[in-house]
C-alpha positions as CSV (number, residue, x, y, z in Angstrom):
1,M,103.3,80.7,111.7
2,L,101.0,83.4,109.9
3,L,98.0,83.3,112.1
4,E,97.5,80.7,115.2
5,L,94.2,80.7,117.4
6,S,94.6,78.8,120.5
7,N,91.4,77.5,122.4
8,I,88.9,80.0,121.0
9,T,85.9,80.4,122.8
10,I,82.8,82.6,121.5
11,V,80.1,83.6,123.4
12,K,76.9,85.8,121.6
13,G,73.8,86.4,123.5
14,G,74.6,84.2,126.5
15,L,74.8,81.0,123.5
16,K,78.4,79.5,123.1
17,L,78.8,79.5,119.3
18,V,82.8,77.7,119.4
19,S,84.4,76.3,122.4
20,D,87.8,75.9,122.7
21,L,88.8,75.6,119.0
22,N,92.3,75.9,117.3
23,L,93.2,76.6,114.2
24,T,96.3,77.7,112.4
25,V,96.8,79.4,109.1
26,T,100.3,79.8,107.0
27,G,101.2,81.8,104.6
28,G,100.6,80.0,101.0
29,S,97.5,78.3,102.5
30,I,93.9,78.5,101.8
31,V,91.7,77.4,104.7
32,C,88.0,77.0,104.0
33,I,85.3,77.3,106.9
34,R,81.9,75.7,105.9
35,G,78.7,75.5,108.0
36,R,75.1,76.9,108.0
37,N,74.1,80.4,108.6
38,G,74.0,81.4,112.6
39,V,77.1,78.5,113.6
40,G,79.4,81.3,114.2
41,K,81.4,81.6,110.6
42,T,81.4,85.3,110.6
43,S,82.4,85.7,114.2
44,L,85.3,83.2,113.8
45,L,86.6,85.4,111.0
46,R,86.1,88.3,112.8
47,V,88.3,86.7,115.7
48,A,91.1,85.8,113.4
49,G,91.0,89.3,112.0
50,F,91.1,90.8,115.6
51,I,88.1,92.9,114.7
52,E,86.5,90.7,117.4
53,R,88.0,89.8,121.1
54,P,86.9,86.2,121.7
55,Y,85.7,85.4,125.4
56,G,88.3,82.8,125.7
57,G,91.5,81.9,124.3
58,T,94.7,83.6,122.2
59,V,95.2,85.2,118.9
60,R,98.6,85.3,117.6
61,F,99.5,87.1,114.4
62,M,103.1,86.7,113.1
63,G,104.2,85.8,117.0
64,L,102.2,89.1,118.4
65,D,99.3,88.3,121.1
66,V,97.3,90.9,119.4
67,W,95.1,91.2,122.3
68,S,98.0,92.4,124.5
69,L,98.8,95.3,122.2
70,D,97.3,98.7,122.7
71,E,94.3,99.5,120.3
72,Q,96.4,101.6,118.3
73,R,99.0,99.1,117.4
74,R,96.3,96.3,117.1
75,S,94.6,98.5,114.5
76,R,97.8,99.2,112.9
77,V,99.1,95.7,112.5
78,R,95.6,94.8,111.1
79,L,95.6,97.6,108.5
80,E,98.9,96.9,107.3
81,N,98.6,92.9,107.3
82,V,94.9,92.1,107.1
83,G,92.5,92.2,103.9
84,Y,89.1,91.7,105.4
85,V,86.0,91.0,103.2
86,P,82.9,91.2,105.0
87,Q,79.6,89.1,104.3
88,F,77.9,92.1,102.9
89,A,80.6,94.2,101.2
90,G,80.7,96.9,104.0
91,L,81.3,99.6,101.5
92,I,81.2,103.3,102.3
93,E,77.9,104.4,100.7
94,E,79.2,108.1,100.3
95,L,82.3,106.9,98.3
96,N,82.2,105.6,95.0
97,G,83.9,102.3,93.9
98,L,87.5,103.8,93.6
99,E,87.4,105.9,96.6
100,N,86.4,102.9,98.7
101,V,89.4,100.9,97.3
102,E,91.6,104.0,98.1
103,L,90.8,104.3,101.6
104,P,92.8,102.1,103.1
105,L,96.1,102.9,100.9
106,T,95.6,106.5,102.1
107,L,95.2,105.4,105.7
108,L,98.7,103.6,104.9
109,G,100.4,106.6,103.7
110,Y,100.4,105.9,99.5
111,D,100.9,109.2,97.9
112,G,97.8,110.3,95.1
113,K,99.6,108.5,91.9
114,A,100.7,105.4,94.0
115,R,96.8,104.8,95.8
116,R,95.4,105.6,92.1
117,A,97.1,103.1,90.5
118,A,96.7,100.2,92.8
119,A,93.3,101.1,93.6
120,L,92.5,101.0,89.5
121,E,94.7,97.7,89.0
122,A,92.5,95.9,91.9
123,L,89.4,96.9,90.5
124,E,90.2,95.8,87.0
125,L,91.7,92.7,88.2
126,L,87.9,91.4,89.8
127,G,86.5,92.8,86.3
128,V,84.7,96.1,87.4
129,G,87.0,99.0,86.3
130,H,83.5,99.9,85.2
131,V,82.1,100.8,88.6
132,A,85.0,102.8,89.8
133,Y,83.0,106.5,89.6
134,K,79.7,104.5,90.8
135,R,78.3,104.9,94.3
136,P,77.6,101.5,96.1
137,Y,73.8,102.0,95.6
138,E,74.6,101.9,92.1
139,M,76.1,98.5,91.5
140,S,74.4,95.2,91.8
141,G,75.2,93.0,95.1
142,G,77.8,90.9,92.9
143,E,79.8,94.4,91.9
144,R,79.9,95.7,95.3
145,M,81.3,92.4,96.3
146,K,84.0,92.5,94.0
147,V,84.5,95.7,95.2
148,A,85.1,95.0,98.6
149,I,87.7,92.2,97.3
150,A,89.6,94.7,95.7
151,R,89.8,97.3,98.3
152,A,91.2,93.9,100.6
153,L,93.4,93.0,97.9
154,A,95.1,96.5,97.0
155,K,96.8,96.9,99.8
156,K,98.7,93.7,99.0
157,P,97.7,92.1,102.6
158,K,99.6,89.2,104.4
159,L,96.6,87.6,105.5
160,M,93.0,87.6,103.6
161,L,89.8,87.0,105.5
162,L,86.6,86.6,103.4
163,D,82.9,85.8,104.8
164,E,80.9,84.0,102.0
165,P,82.4,86.2,99.0
166,T,80.6,84.2,96.4
167,A,77.3,84.1,97.8
168,S,76.2,87.2,95.6
169,L,78.5,86.1,92.5
170,D,77.5,84.2,89.2
171,P,79.0,81.3,88.7
172,E,81.7,82.7,86.3
173,S,82.8,85.2,88.7
174,S,82.9,82.8,91.4
175,T,85.2,80.7,89.1
176,K,87.5,83.8,88.3
177,L,87.7,84.4,92.4
178,Y,88.7,80.9,93.0
179,S,91.6,81.6,90.3
180,I,92.8,84.7,92.1
181,L,92.5,83.1,95.6
182,E,95.1,80.5,94.2
183,E,97.3,83.1,92.4
184,L,97.4,84.7,96.1
185,R,98.2,81.4,97.8
186,L,101.2,80.9,95.3
187,R,102.3,84.6,96.3
188,G,102.5,83.2,100.3
189,V,99.3,84.7,101.3
190,G,97.2,83.0,104.1
191,I,93.7,83.0,103.1
192,V,90.7,82.1,105.4
193,V,87.3,81.9,103.6
194,T,83.6,80.7,104.7
195,T,80.8,79.3,102.7
196,T,77.4,77.9,103.6
197,D,77.8,75.8,100.6
198,L,79.3,72.3,101.9
199,K,80.2,71.3,98.0
200,E,81.4,74.4,96.8
201,P,84.7,73.7,94.8
202,L,87.0,76.0,96.4
203,P,90.7,75.7,95.9
204,C,90.9,74.8,99.6
205,T,94.4,73.5,101.1
206,E,92.8,72.9,104.2
207,D,88.6,72.2,104.4
208,Y,86.5,72.4,107.7
209,T,83.2,72.5,108.5
210,L,81.9,74.4,111.7
211,S,78.9,72.7,113.6
212,G,77.9,72.7,117.0
213,S,81.1,74.5,118.3
214,L,83.1,71.8,116.9
215,M,85.7,72.3,113.9
216,L,85.8,68.7,112.0
217,T,88.1,68.4,109.0
218,I,85.8,67.4,105.7
219,T,86.6,64.3,104.3
220,G,85.7,62.9,100.8
């Protein structure tokens, strides 16, 4: 099992967003989580990436109880294995597109040549090689999101977490992203992706909607 969330409860501002939720992600799966804004999708994704500690429950990654690890070890496990794409891209404004993608590779100890090659490959895959030397403020919303996805992809993670990645993409770019996600799935990567669109044609292997603190399987 790649990721296992057991009896997860998430509380924000005294409001219980998620209660006793269970979710598993295996390598080679695409788990889609749908729901309106404010229902807890982002918080759940941050819990899945052990960025945010749940109010209750257990998060296991490759058998490790991640919140039993010290902060340094937990951060290292996340850096080495998890590609997280936040809802609004989360690029560092002082860095250009290439430098943003290179950053996690630098932290992982890639040498300069390997780092540059992996970053450029990821940017080209997402169709944004032309923004490699632009700062985020010079990019469109869609370009920023593609750079953020490239940053997550470049380190070849075992788990990809994407928070509403198509919200700022045009239909053609969204279709391209679906193809990339399917290719990653075939390589054995586990993927969790959120959306507010109940009908978005994501290539899900498991499809859920989050509503009223309950995870419900979508049928039909």
